[in-house]
C-alpha positions in Angstrom: 0.0 0.0 0.0 1.5 3.3 -1.1 1.5 6.1 1.6 0.0 9.3 0.3 2.5 12.2 0.3 2.0 14.8 2.9 1.0 18.3 1.7 3.7 21.0 1.5 3.8 23.3 4.4 5.5 26.7 4.8 8.8 26.4 6.7 7.8 28.9 9.4 4.9 26.7 10.5 7.4 23.9 11.2 9.3 25.8 13.8 6.1 27.1 15.4 4.6 23.6 15.6 7.9 22.1 16.8 8.2 24.8 19.5 4.6 24.1 20.8 5.4 20.3 20.8 8.6 20.8 22.7 6.9 23.0 25.4 4.0 20.5 25.8 5.7 17.1 25.4 9.0 17.3 27.3 8.2 19.5 30.2 6.0 17.6 32.7 8.4 18.3 35.6 8.6 21.9 34.7 4.9 22.4 34.5 4.3 20.5 37.7 6.7 22.7 39.6 5.4 25.8 37.9 1.8 25.2 38.8 2.8 24.5 42.4 5.0 27.7 42.5 2.0 29.8 41.3 -0.4 28.6 44.0 -1.5 25.2 42.7 -4.0 24.2 40.0 -7.0 26.5 40.0 -9.2 28.0 37.4 -8.2 31.5 38.3 -4.6 30.8 37.3 -5.6 29.6 33.8 -4.5 32.9 32.2 -1.1 32.6 33.8 -0.6 29.1 32.6 -1.8 30.0 29.1 0.4 33.1 29.0 3.5 31.2 30.2 2.9 28.5 27.6 2.5 30.9 24.7 5.6 32.9 25.9 7.8 29.8 25.9 6.5 28.7 22.5 7.3 32.1 21.0 10.7 32.2 22.7 11.6 28.7 21.3 10.1 29.7 18.0 12.4 32.7 17.8 15.5 30.5 18.5 14.5 27.8 16.0 13.7 30.3 13.3 17.4 31.3 13.3 18.2 27.6 12.3 15.3 27.2 9.9 17.2 26.7 6.7 17.0 23.9 4.1 19.2 20.9 5.0 19.6 22.3 8.5 16.3 22.4 10.4 15.3 18.7 10.1 18.6 17.4 11.5 18.5 19.9 14.3 14.9 19.0 15.2 15.8 15.3 15.1 18.7 15.7 17.6 16.5 18.0 19.7 13.6 15.6 19.9 15.6 12.5 20.8 17.8 14.3 23.4 14.8 16.0 24.9 12.9 12.8 25.1 15.7 11.1 27.0 16.1 14.1 29.3 12.4 14.2 30.1 12.4 10.5 30.8 15.1 10.7 33.5 13.6 13.9 35.0 10.1 12.3 35.3 11.3 8.8 36.3 14.1 9.7 38.8 13.4 13.3 39.7 16.8 14.4 38.5 17.6 17.9 37.3 19.7 18.6 34.2 22.8 20.6 35.2 26.5 20.6 34.7 27.0 17.9 37.3 24.5 15.6 35.6 26.3 16.1 32.3 29.6 15.2 34.0 27.9 12.1 35.4 26.8 11.0 32.0 30.2 11.6 30.4 32.0 9.7 33.2 29.5 6.8 33.6 31.1 3.5 32.6 29.2 1.1 30.2 28.1 -1.2 33.1 26.5 1.7 35.0 24.9 3.0 31.8 23.5 -0.4 31.0 21.7 -0.4 34.4 19.8 2.7 33.4 18.4 1.2 30.2 14.8 0.0 30.3 11.9 -0.7 28.1 10.1 2.4 29.4 13.1 4.5 28.3 13.0 2.9 24.9 9.3 3.6 24.6 9.7 7.2 25.6 12.5 7.9 23.1 10.5 6.1 20.4 7.2 7.9 21.0 8.6 11.4 21.9 11.8 11.3 19.9 11.9 9.0 16.9 8.2 9.2 15.8 8.1 13.0 15.7 11.5 13.0 14.0 10.2 10.7 11.3 7.2 13.0 10.8 9.4 16.0 10.4 11.5 14.2 7.8 8.4 13.3 5.8 7.1 16.8 5.8 7.8 18.6 2.5 8.8 22.1 3.3 8.3 25.2 1.2 10.9 27.9 1.5 10.5 31.3 -0.1 13.3 32.9 -2.2 16.4 33.7 -0.2 15.9 37.4 0.2 12.3 37.1 1.2 13.2 34.2 3.4 15.6 36.3 5.4 13.1 39.1 5.8 10.4 36.6 7.0 12.9 35.1 9.5 13.8 38.6 10.8 10.2 39.6 11.2 9.3 36.3 12.9 12.1 36.7 15.5 11.3 40.3 16.2 7.6 39.8 16.5 8.1 36.6 18.7 10.4 38.4 21.1 8.2 41.5 21.3 5.2 39.3 22.1 7.3 37.4 24.8 8.3 40.7 26.4 4.7 41.9 26.4 3.5 38.6 28.1 6.2 38.7 30.7 5.4 42.3 31.6 1.7 41.4 31.8 2.3 38.4 34.0 5.3 39.8 35.9 3.6 40.1 39.3 2.9 36.3 39.3 6.0 35.1 37.4 8.7 37.1 39.3 8.2 35.6 42.8 7.6 32.1 41.3 10.8 32.1 39.3 12.9 33.8 42.1 11.7 31.4 44.9 11.9 28.3 42.7 15.2 28.7 40.9 15.0 25.0 40.1 12.6 25.9 37.3 15.4 26.8 35.0 16.9 23.3 35.5 13.6 21.8 34.6 12.8 23.6 31.4 13.6 21.4 28.4 15.6 21.9 26.2 17.2 25.0 27.6 18.4 23.1 30.6 20.4 20.7 28.4 22.2 23.6 26.7 22.9 25.4 29.9 24.2 22.1 31.5 26.4 21.3 28.5 27.8 24.9 28.5 28.5 24.8 32.2 30.2 21.4 31.9 32.4 22.5 29.0 33.2 25.8 30.7 34.4 23.9 33.8 36.5 21.5 31.6 38.1 24.2 29.6 38.4 26.8 32.4 41.9 28.0 33.2 42.6 27.9 37.0 42.0 31.3 38.4 45.1 33.0 39.7 44.1 35.9 42.0 46.3 38.8 41.3 47.4 40.9 44.3 46.0 44.4 44.6 47.4 47.4 46.5 50.7 45.7 47.5 51.9 49.2 48.4 49.1 49.9 50.8 50.2 51.9 53.8 48.6 54.1 56.4 48.9 57.8 55.7 50.0 60.7 57.8 46.5 61.4 59.2 46.8 58.4 61.4 49.2 60.6 63.3 50.1 60.5 67.0 46.9 58.6 67.9 48.2 55.6 66.1 51.6 55.8 67.8 49.8 56.0 71.1 47.8 52.9 70.4 44.4 54.6 70.0 42.3 52.3 67.8 39.8 52.7 65.1 36.7 50.7 64.4 34.9 51.1 61.0 31.7 49.2 60.4 30.6 48.8 56.7 26.9 47.7 56.5 26.0 46.1 53.2 22.2 46.4 52.9 20.0 44.0 50.9 17.2 45.1 48.5 16.7 48.5 50.1 15.6 51.1 47.7 16.2 54.8 48.4 12.7 56.0 47.6 11.2 54.2 50.6 13.4 55.9 53.1 11.7 58.8 54.8 15.1 60.4 55.1 14.8 60.8 51.3 11.3 62.3 51.4 9.2 59.2 51.5 5.7 59.9 53.1 5.7 57.0 55.5 8.0 57.5 58.6 10.3 54.5 57.8 13.3 56.2 59.5 12.2 57.6 62.8 15.4 56.6 64.7 17.9 57.5 62.0 16.2 60.9 61.7 17.3 61.6 65.3 20.9 60.5 64.9 23.3 63.4 65.3 26.0 63.8 62.7 24.4 61.3 60.2 25.1 62.1 56.6 22.5 60.8 54.2 23.3 60.6 50.5 20.2 61.0 48.5 21.3 60.2 44.9 23.2 56.9 44.7 23.1 54.3 42.0 24.0 50.6 42.2 26.5 48.6 40.2 24.0 45.9 39.4 20.4 44.9 40.1 21.3 41.6 42.0 23.5 40.8 44.9 25.7 38.4 42.8 26.7 41.4 40.7 26.7 44.4 43.0 28.5 42.9 46.0 31.7 41.7 44.1 31.5 44.8 41.9 31.5 47.4 44.6 34.2 45.7 46.6 36.4 45.5 43.5 38.6 48.2 42.1 36.6 48.1 38.8 33.8 50.5 38.2 30.5 49.4 36.8 31.6 50.1 33.2 34.7 47.9 33.5 33.4 45.2 35.9 33.0 41.6 34.9 32.6 38.6 37.2 35.8 37.0 35.8 37.8 40.2 36.4 36.6 40.5 40.0 37.4 36.8 40.7 40.9 37.1 39.3 41.9 40.2 41.4 42.0 41.0 45.1 39.5 43.6 46.3 39.0 46.3 48.9 39.1 44.1 51.9 42.5 42.6 50.8 43.9 46.2 50.5 42.7 47.1 54.0 44.2 43.9 55.4 47.5 44.6 53.6 47.5 48.0 55.3 47.5 46.3 58.7 43.8 46.4 59.7 42.0 43.4 61.0 39.0 42.7 58.7 36.0 40.6 59.6 32.9 39.8 57.4 29.7 38.9 59.4 27.0 37.5 57.2 23.2 37.1 57.6 22.7 36.6 53.9 23.9 34.2 51.3 27.6 34.8 51.4 29.9 37.5 50.2 30.1 36.4 46.5 33.9 36.2 46.7 34.5 39.7 48.2 35.6 38.2 51.6 37.4 35.1 50.5 40.7 36.0 52.1 39.5 37.6 55.4 37.8 36.3 58.5 34.3 35.2 57.8 31.5 34.5 60.3 28.1 33.1 59.2 25.4 34.2 61.5 22.5 33.3 59.2 21.8 29.8 60.6 19.0 29.7 63.2 19.8 28.4 66.6 16.9 26.9 68.7 15.8 29.3 71.4 17.6 32.3 70.0 15.2 35.3 70.2 16.9 36.9 67.2 15.9 33.9 64.9 12.4 32.8 63.8 13.1 29.2 63.1 13.7 29.7 59.4 16.2 32.5 59.5 17.7 35.1 61.7 17.1 38.8 62.0 19.8 41.3 61.2 20.2 42.4 64.8 22.1 39.1 65.3 25.0 40.7 63.4 25.5 43.0 66.4 25.7 40.2 68.9 28.9 40.4 71.1 30.3 43.3 69.0 30.7 45.7 72.0 32.8 43.2 73.8 34.7 42.3 70.7 35.5 46.0 70.1 36.5 46.4 73.7 38.9 43.4 73.6 40.4 44.1 70.1 44.1 44.9 70.1 44.2 46.2 66.5 42.3 48.6 64.2 39.1 46.9 62.9 37.0 47.0 59.8 33.8 45.0 60.3 31.5 44.3 57.4 27.9 43.4 58.3 25.9 41.8 55.4 22.2 42.2 56.0 19.2 40.0 55.0 17.6 43.4 54.8 14.4 43.6 52.7 15.0 40.5 50.5 11.7 39.5 48.8 9.2 38.3 48.1 8.8 37.2 51.7 9.2 40.7 53.1 7.2 40.0 56.2 9.8 37.4 57.4 12.6 40.0 57.4 11.5 41.8 60.7 10.3 40.8 64.2 6.6 41.2 65.0 7.2 44.4 66.9 8.1 46.2 63.6 4.8 45.5 61.8 3.8 49.2 62.0 2.3 49.5 58.5 -0.5 47.3 57.2 -2.3 45.3 56.1 0.7 43.1 55.2 1.1 40.6 52.4 2.1 37.2 54.1 2.7 35.0 51.1 5.4 34.5 48.4 2.6 34.5 45.8 2.4 38.2 45.2 -0.5 37.8 42.8 -2.7 37.0 45.9 -1.9 40.3 47.5 -2.8 43.9 46.8 0.1 46.2 45.9 -0.6 48.2 49.0 -0.1 45.1 51.3 3.1 44.3 49.5 4.5 47.8 50.0 3.4 47.8 53.6 5.4 44.6 54.3 8.4 46.0 52.5 8.2 49.3 54.4 8.2 47.4 57.7 11.4 45.7 56.6 12.9 49.2 56.0 11.6 50.3 59.5 13.6 47.4 60.9 16.7 48.4 59.0 16.3 51.9 60.5 16.4 50.3 64.0 19.3 48.1 63.0 21.4 51.0 61.7 20.5 53.2 64.6 21.5 50.5 67.0 24.8 50.1 65.2 25.5 53.8 65.5 24.6 53.8 69.2 27.0 50.9 69.7 29.8 52.8 67.9 29.1 56.0 69.8 29.3 54.1 73.1 32.6 52.5 72.0 34.0 56.0 71.3 32.9 57.3 74.7 33.7 54.2 76.9 36.7 52.7 75.2 38.3 55.7 73.5 37.9 54.2 70.1 37.6 56.3 66.9 34.5 54.9 65.2 32.7 55.2 61.9 29.8 53.6 59.9 29.2 53.5 56.2 25.9 52.0 55.0 24.7 51.3 51.5 22.4 48.8 49.8 23.5 46.4 47.1 20.5 47.1 44.9 16.9 48.3 45.0 13.5 46.6 44.4 10.4 47.0 42.2 7.2 46.9 44.1 4.6 47.0 41.3 5.7 50.0 39.3 5.1 49.3 35.6 3.8 45.9 36.8 7.4 44.9 37.8 8.3 43.2 41.1 11.5 42.1 42.9 14.8 42.9 41.2 17.4 41.4 38.8 16.3 43.1 35.6 19.0 43.6 33.0 20.7 46.9 34.0 20.1 48.7 30.7 16.4 47.9 31.0 16.0 48.1 34.8 13.8 50.8 36.4 15.2 53.4 38.8 13.5 51.5 41.7 16.0 48.7 41.2 19.1 50.9 40.7 18.7 53.8 43.2 19.9 52.8 46.6 20.3 54.4 50.1 23.7 55.3 51.4 24.7 57.1 54.6 27.7 57.7 56.8 28.2 58.4 60.5 31.6 59.5 62.0 32.3 59.9 65.7 33.8 63.3 66.6 37.1 61.7 67.3 37.2 59.9 64.0 36.5 63.1 62.1 39.2 64.9 64.1 41.7 62.1 63.6 41.3 61.9 59.9 40.6 65.6 59.5 37.2 65.2 57.8 35.0 68.3 57.8 31.4 67.2 58.6 29.8 70.3 57.2 31.6 69.8 53.9 30.4 66.2 53.8 26.8 67.3 54.6 27.0 69.7 51.7 27.9 66.8 49.3 24.9 64.7 50.4 22.7 65.7 47.4 25.4 65.1 44.8 25.3 62.1 42.4 27.3 59.1 43.5 27.4 55.4 42.9 28.9 52.1 44.0 31.9 53.1 42.0 32.8 55.5 44.9 32.7 52.8 47.7 36.2 51.3 47.1 37.9 54.7 47.1 35.8 56.3 49.8 36.7 53.6 52.3 40.4 53.9 51.5 40.1 57.7 51.7 38.2 57.9 55.0 40.8 55.6 56.6 43.7 57.4 54.9 45.1 54.3 53.2 47.8 55.3 50.6 48.1 53.1 47.6 48.5 53.5 43.9 45.1 51.9 43.2 43.3 54.7 45.2 41.6 57.3 43.0 40.9 60.5 45.0 38.4 61.7 42.3 36.1 58.8 43.3 36.6 59.3 47.0 33.6 61.1 48.5 35.6 62.2 51.5 38.7 63.5 49.7 37.3 67.0 49.0 36.3 67.4 52.6 39.7 66.5 54.3 42.0 69.1 55.7 44.0 70.8 52.9 41.5 70.0 50.2 38.5 72.1 51.3 
């Protein structure tokens, strides 16, 4: 019996149909997790599921369109279908995720171990979801337009697909952002992108050249402003507070309507900088960037990882440096200094809630530590701050001043007002934390004769529903001001200002000028009078306000 030939179809329809098939057929684990992350299967979420499905189809369609050429697209789809079928089988059957480690396991598995993984079900899956659709693709007679027109059609398809994806993401951002951020495993479950990410990660590890960390500031020495106080043994303590997800526009010190900074507003000699931008929109970028000698324009993760940073220079100048963390680590910025992890809950600790610890825990035992120290100290406190979407978990119950409060990670279930209220309460707690830090330093200056200072800044900001955007991490070039504009403030004890000849009135006059994370590296060196060739006085906020420069 002769099989009737299939009708010719236009080439663009093949990639669109293949994209829909990929999203639907190979992503059971992804959709199962996605549905759970967005509140569970319910009719009200149908638009979210449909929108996410269409967005993924259009995204894959844009990618496959770039490969949709005669003699190319069919082999590509064949390899894609068979590999995706095998990946989906192991994800569904064994609950594995496809990452670089899994690729390494596959590559290094010996034949005996590989044989134990073979089964009839695997063969059936590859046959039904890999081989059969591949055979159908090979039988389809495709119709391609003339070359010039074909290129125009491809360009139009890619542009329209990506614009539609962008529109859908913006429309569904309130639901998708917390789901993706709180369930990062989704990227490891989305087939076939997980396969390409895993292969790239594995190859990158195999071909990577071992990182050699270049020294920085080997000439670092204390300057003349340390003076007779240093010779007499009078010590300094500088606390650098790295905030988390705090945006400047929700600080009442910056004109916000809600009184989110009642304690800081009463702190004498506090200098609040109102116009500061971040290096990135995520901790993993901003923290290593601002502690490096690279400005935002020159920063890359590889550069930062291969060169020492600010804390190394301070240590080389003879200061004791300690990093205390209540977050997810220092992202390489503290690799060569003393590190203390205070983020792990301890049963019965009033500064922990069972799941995590409040930022006040970072101050535990610090007065005694300052009192007992024999050397000059720089202490970095890395806050949990206002990290979302679970803002209500970031502060103790006594700080729930604003309400009603959103108490779920599923932001689509909350009004924007309740989301902002929970966020503002976290800022209120940061106000308390910073004010207590200043009080601690003021007491050390008075009781122990220590010259003390505090510098605070946040790593990045946060979107709270403006333009239907939530959380942070948007590409910098596309990110809104809410994610880039961060709070920064400085407090100096009278003895610190006198010792390092810093004019407080001059500093206050600079508080409205435009600064960024690029200034942090050089400002810390400047305020502590550390002389080194890597110091740039033009980026030091303090430099114009020191004696002889005013």
